C-alpha positions as CSV (number, residue, x, y, z in Angstrom):
1,M,-21.2,10.3,-19.2
2,S,-22.4,7.5,-16.9
3,F,-20.1,5.7,-14.4
4,L,-19.7,2.6,-16.6
5,D,-19.2,4.7,-19.7
6,S,-16.4,6.5,-17.9
7,V,-14.9,3.1,-16.8
8,H,-14.9,1.9,-20.3
9,A,-13.4,5.1,-21.7
10,R,-10.6,5.0,-19.2
11,A,-10.0,1.3,-19.7
12,R,-9.8,1.8,-23.5
13,A,-7.2,4.6,-23.0
14,N,-4.8,2.0,-21.4
15,P,-6.0,-1.5,-22.2
16,R,-4.5,-4.1,-19.8
17,R,-3.8,-7.8,-20.1
18,I,-6.7,-9.5,-18.3
19,M,-6.7,-13.2,-17.6
20,L,-10.0,-15.0,-18.2
21,P,-9.4,-18.5,-16.8
22,E,-12.9,-19.9,-17.5
23,G,-12.4,-20.3,-21.3
24,A,-14.8,-23.3,-21.4
25,D,-17.7,-20.9,-20.5
26,E,-19.5,-19.4,-23.5
27,R,-20.1,-16.1,-21.7
28,T,-16.4,-15.7,-21.1
29,L,-15.6,-16.1,-24.8
30,V,-18.3,-13.6,-25.8
31,A,-16.9,-11.1,-23.3
32,A,-13.3,-11.8,-24.5
33,A,-14.4,-11.1,-28.0
34,R,-16.0,-7.8,-27.0
35,L,-13.1,-6.7,-24.9
36,H,-10.8,-7.3,-27.8
37,A,-13.0,-5.8,-30.5
38,D,-13.7,-2.6,-28.5
39,G,-10.1,-2.2,-27.4
40,L,-11.1,-2.3,-23.7
41,A,-8.5,-4.9,-22.7
42,R,-6.1,-7.5,-24.0
43,P,-7.9,-10.6,-23.0
44,L,-5.9,-13.8,-22.3
45,V,-8.2,-16.8,-22.3
46,V,-7.2,-20.0,-20.5
47,G,-8.0,-23.2,-22.4
48,G,-7.0,-25.8,-25.0
49,P,-7.2,-26.0,-28.8
50,E,-11.0,-26.4,-28.7
51,I,-11.2,-22.9,-27.1
52,T,-9.1,-21.4,-30.0
53,A,-11.5,-23.1,-32.4
54,E,-14.6,-21.7,-30.6
55,L,-13.2,-18.2,-30.6
56,R,-12.6,-18.5,-34.4
57,R,-16.2,-19.6,-34.8
58,I,-17.5,-16.5,-33.1
59,G,-15.2,-14.2,-35.1
60,A,-12.6,-13.6,-32.4
61,G,-9.7,-15.7,-33.6
62,E,-7.2,-13.0,-32.7
63,V,-7.9,-13.4,-29.0
64,E,-4.9,-15.1,-27.3
65,V,-5.5,-18.5,-25.7
66,L,-3.1,-19.9,-23.1
67,D,-3.0,-23.7,-22.4
68,P,-1.6,-24.5,-19.0
69,A,-0.8,-28.1,-20.1
70,G,1.8,-26.9,-22.7
71,D,2.8,-23.5,-21.4
72,A,6.5,-23.2,-21.1
73,R,6.1,-20.9,-18.0
74,R,4.4,-23.6,-15.9
75,P,7.6,-24.7,-14.1
76,L,8.3,-21.1,-13.1
77,L,4.7,-20.6,-12.0
78,A,4.9,-23.9,-10.0
79,A,8.1,-22.7,-8.3
80,L,6.4,-19.4,-7.4
81,L,3.4,-21.2,-5.9
82,F,5.6,-23.5,-4.0
83,E,7.6,-20.6,-2.5
84,R,4.4,-18.9,-1.4
85,R,2.7,-22.0,0.1
86,R,5.5,-24.2,1.3
87,A,5.1,-22.9,4.9
88,K,1.5,-24.1,4.7
89,G,2.6,-27.7,3.8
90,M,2.4,-27.6,0.0
91,T,4.9,-29.9,-1.7
92,E,6.7,-29.2,-5.0
93,E,4.6,-32.0,-6.6
94,D,1.4,-30.3,-5.4
95,A,2.6,-27.0,-6.8
96,H,3.4,-28.4,-10.2
97,R,0.0,-30.1,-10.4
98,L,-1.9,-27.0,-9.1
99,A,-0.2,-24.7,-11.5
100,A,-2.2,-26.3,-14.3
101,D,-5.5,-25.5,-12.6
102,P,-7.0,-22.6,-14.7
103,L,-7.8,-20.4,-11.7
104,L,-4.3,-20.7,-10.2
105,F,-2.6,-20.6,-13.6
106,G,-4.3,-17.3,-14.3
107,A,-3.6,-15.8,-10.9
108,L,0.0,-17.0,-11.0
109,L,0.5,-15.3,-14.4
110,V,-0.7,-12.1,-12.7
111,A,1.6,-12.6,-9.8
112,A,4.5,-13.2,-12.1
113,G,3.8,-10.0,-14.1
114,E,2.8,-11.8,-17.2
115,A,-0.7,-10.3,-16.9
116,D,-2.2,-7.3,-15.2
117,G,-5.3,-8.8,-13.6
118,C,-7.7,-11.7,-13.5
119,V,-11.4,-12.1,-13.7
120,A,-13.3,-15.4,-12.9
121,G,-16.3,-16.7,-11.1
122,A,-18.9,-17.2,-13.8
123,V,-18.4,-20.9,-13.3
124,S,-16.2,-21.2,-10.2
125,T,-17.2,-20.5,-6.7
126,T,-16.2,-17.4,-4.8
127,A,-14.2,-19.6,-2.4
128,D,-12.2,-21.1,-5.3
129,V,-11.5,-17.7,-6.9
130,M,-10.5,-16.0,-3.7
131,R,-8.3,-19.0,-2.7
132,A,-6.4,-18.8,-6.0
133,A,-6.0,-15.0,-5.6
134,I,-4.7,-15.2,-2.0
135,W,-2.4,-18.2,-2.7
136,A,-0.9,-16.7,-5.9
137,I,-1.0,-13.0,-5.3
138,G,-1.6,-12.2,-1.7
139,P,-2.5,-8.9,0.1
140,A,-1.0,-5.6,-0.9
141,P,1.9,-4.2,1.2
142,G,0.6,-2.9,4.5
143,I,-2.8,-4.6,4.1
144,R,-3.6,-7.9,5.8
145,T,-7.3,-8.0,4.9
146,V,-8.7,-8.8,1.5
147,S,-12.2,-7.3,1.2
148,S,-14.6,-5.9,-1.3
149,T,-16.5,-2.8,-2.5
150,F,-19.8,-2.4,-4.2
151,Y,-19.9,0.8,-6.4
152,M,-23.5,2.0,-6.0
153,V,-24.6,4.3,-8.8
154,V,-27.5,6.2,-7.1
155,P,-30.0,8.8,-8.3
156,P,-29.4,12.4,-7.4
157,F,-29.9,13.0,-3.7
158,R,-27.6,15.9,-2.8
159,G,-27.2,17.6,-6.1
160,A,-28.4,17.5,-9.7
161,D,-26.3,14.5,-10.8
162,E,-26.2,10.8,-10.1
163,E,-23.5,9.7,-7.7
164,V,-21.3,6.7,-7.1
165,L,-20.9,5.6,-3.5
166,S,-18.4,3.0,-2.3
167,Y,-20.0,0.4,0.1
168,S,-17.3,-1.5,1.9
169,D,-17.3,-4.4,2.9
170,A,-20.5,-5.9,1.8
171,A,-19.4,-9.3,0.6
172,V,-16.3,-10.8,2.2
173,V,-15.4,-10.2,5.9
174,P,-18.2,-11.2,8.2
175,D,-17.2,-9.6,11.5
176,P,-14.1,-7.4,11.0
177,T,-11.9,-6.3,13.9
178,A,-10.9,-2.6,14.2
179,E,-7.7,-3.4,12.4
180,Q,-9.6,-5.1,9.6
181,L,-12.0,-2.2,9.3
182,A,-9.1,0.1,8.9
183,D,-7.6,-2.1,6.2
184,I,-11.0,-2.2,4.4
185,A,-11.1,1.6,4.5
186,V,-7.6,2.0,3.2
187,A,-8.2,-0.4,0.3
188,A,-11.6,1.1,-0.5
189,A,-10.1,4.6,-0.6
190,D,-7.3,3.5,-2.9
191,A,-9.6,1.5,-5.2
192,R,-12.0,4.5,-5.4
193,R,-9.3,6.8,-6.8
194,K,-8.6,4.2,-9.5
195,V,-12.1,3.1,-10.3
196,V,-14.2,6.2,-9.8
197,G,-11.4,8.7,-10.4
198,D,-12.2,11.2,-7.6
199,D,-11.0,11.8,-4.1
200,P,-12.3,9.5,-1.3
201,R,-14.0,10.9,1.8
202,V,-14.4,8.1,4.3
203,A,-17.2,7.6,6.8
204,F,-17.0,4.8,9.4
205,L,-20.6,4.0,10.0
206,S,-22.4,3.1,13.2
207,Y,-25.8,3.5,15.0
208,S,-24.1,6.3,16.9
209,T,-22.7,9.7,15.8
210,R,-19.8,11.1,17.8
211,G,-20.7,9.7,21.2
212,S,-24.5,9.7,20.9
213,A,-24.5,6.1,22.2
214,A,-22.0,3.7,23.7
215,G,-21.2,0.0,23.2
216,P,-18.5,-2.5,22.0
217,S,-19.3,-2.0,18.3
218,I,-19.0,1.7,18.6
219,D,-15.6,1.3,20.4
220,K,-14.5,-0.9,17.5
221,V,-15.5,1.8,14.9
222,R,-13.7,4.5,16.8
223,R,-10.5,2.4,17.1
224,A,-10.7,1.7,13.4
225,L,-10.8,5.4,12.6
226,E,-7.7,5.9,14.7
227,I,-5.8,3.2,12.9
228,F,-7.0,4.5,9.5
229,R,-5.7,8.0,10.3
230,E,-2.3,6.5,11.2
231,K,-2.3,4.5,7.9
232,A,-3.7,7.2,5.6
233,P,-3.3,10.6,7.3
234,G,-4.0,12.5,4.0
235,I,-7.5,11.1,3.4
236,P,-10.4,12.8,5.0
237,A,-12.2,10.4,7.4
238,D,-14.6,10.6,10.3
239,G,-16.5,8.3,12.6
240,E,-18.4,7.1,14.3
241,L,-21.2,8.5,12.0
242,Q,-24.8,7.5,11.4
243,A,-25.6,7.1,7.8
244,D,-27.7,10.2,7.5
245,A,-24.9,12.3,9.2
246,A,-22.4,10.8,6.7
247,L,-24.5,11.6,3.6
248,I,-26.8,14.6,4.2
249,E,-25.1,17.9,4.7
250,S,-27.8,19.5,7.0
251,V,-27.8,16.4,9.2
252,G,-24.0,16.2,9.3
253,A,-23.8,19.9,10.3
254,R,-26.1,19.2,13.3
255,K,-24.7,15.9,14.5
256,S,-21.0,16.4,13.6
257,P,-20.2,20.1,13.3
258,G,-16.8,20.8,11.8
259,S,-16.4,17.4,10.2
260,A,-14.6,17.3,6.9
261,V,-16.6,14.2,5.9
262,A,-20.1,14.5,7.4
263,G,-22.7,15.2,4.7
264,R,-20.0,14.7,2.0
265,A,-18.9,11.0,2.4
266,N,-18.5,8.9,-0.7
267,V,-16.8,5.9,0.9
268,L,-19.1,4.2,3.5
269,V,-17.3,1.6,5.7
270,F,-19.8,-0.7,7.5
271,P,-19.2,-2.1,10.9
272,D,-19.8,-5.7,9.8
273,L,-21.0,-7.8,6.8
274,D,-24.6,-7.9,8.0
275,A,-24.9,-4.1,7.8
276,G,-23.0,-3.7,4.5
277,N,-24.9,-6.5,2.7
278,I,-28.3,-5.3,3.9
279,A,-27.5,-1.7,3.1
280,Y,-26.4,-2.4,-0.5
281,K,-29.4,-4.5,-1.3
282,L,-31.8,-2.0,0.2
283,T,-30.2,0.8,-1.7
284,Q,-30.3,-1.3,-4.9
285,R,-34.0,-2.2,-4.6
286,L,-35.5,0.9,-2.9
287,A,-33.4,3.6,-4.5
288,H,-33.2,1.8,-7.9
289,A,-29.5,2.1,-7.6
290,E,-27.1,0.1,-9.9
291,A,-24.8,-2.1,-7.9
292,V,-21.5,-2.7,-9.6
293,G,-19.5,-5.4,-7.8
294,P,-18.5,-6.8,-5.5
295,I,-15.0,-5.7,-6.6
296,V,-12.2,-7.4,-4.6
297,Q,-9.8,-5.0,-3.0
298,G,-6.7,-5.3,-0.8
299,L,-4.7,-7.6,-3.1
300,A,-1.2,-6.8,-4.3
301,K,-2.6,-7.1,-7.9
302,P,-6.2,-7.2,-9.0
303,C,-8.2,-10.4,-9.2
304,N,-11.9,-10.2,-9.3
305,D,-14.8,-12.6,-8.7
306,L,-18.0,-12.8,-10.7
307,S,-21.5,-13.9,-9.9
308,R,-22.3,-17.3,-11.4
309,G,-25.2,-15.6,-13.0
310,A,-22.9,-13.1,-14.7
311,T,-23.7,-12.0,-18.3
312,P,-21.1,-11.3,-20.9
313,A,-21.7,-7.6,-20.2
314,D,-21.0,-8.1,-16.5
315,I,-17.7,-9.8,-17.4
316,V,-16.7,-6.9,-19.7
317,N,-17.5,-4.4,-16.9
318,V,-15.5,-6.2,-14.3
319,A,-12.6,-6.7,-16.6
320,C,-12.5,-3.0,-17.3
321,I,-12.6,-2.2,-13.6
322,T,-9.8,-4.8,-13.1
323,G,-7.8,-3.0,-15.7
324,L,-8.2,0.3,-13.8
325,L,-7.2,-1.3,-10.5
326,A,-4.0,-2.4,-12.2
327,G,-3.0,1.3,-12.2
């Protein structure tokens, strides 16, 4: 079974309520129809009466549509938003107005427990999707940094089967501090258990392995490992490691003997966004890997961003992953 087939199967076993705020987008409606028909999720589409009519037209009239303008929960959602943002200068009037915005309406319903996750970005910018998620939901307990993971489905390279590697962070945090790197690693390990379904083995990557070089970025990676081990002492982790030492057993044995991670890593934590983004694109193009993501991590409840070039199939896949992240 492929990675995405596994994601779909596990999502179908426990279908979650997934907000789709971009009901005016045809791709979103096609994805909602498939999620409902295949039992992968319980899609909740944001929109007015015209969206209900369009869903009926494509044979998905049973999909639930929520209209912020007339939703009886809007005052409660506005109060929740005001409570979260009043210290930043938001007024009650602002909160009431913003609670009708489809992105915030969807994220606030997730925050209020009325939905399990949210997926948007086929039309909206990443900045707008992330702003709604951070304002309405906020970081998970113990996490201060919202980040992302790409799940890279790569051809066999250390066994007979394809593998899924977590690349973090390759989309959100440009120049993380040691504390932020540790947060990224904690969130990536937690997300991997839910999305991939196996045990994380975390490698903090660098151009150095265990003291083979020296410099400020290496010091940052070493400090991040220390913080991570304090936050997640039960998760195998090592660093600083070069990529080959993290991934290839024979290299890891030479460069980092005795390591519980070297040669076996499945969560790769990059020292900055340059490294992570370059690495995922090189892996995708040169190794013909499938890049699934970026999947947002570190939020108290899942809210995921799409590429504006997303297809209905992409929306379905991200919705299923969002359901798995809901736990």
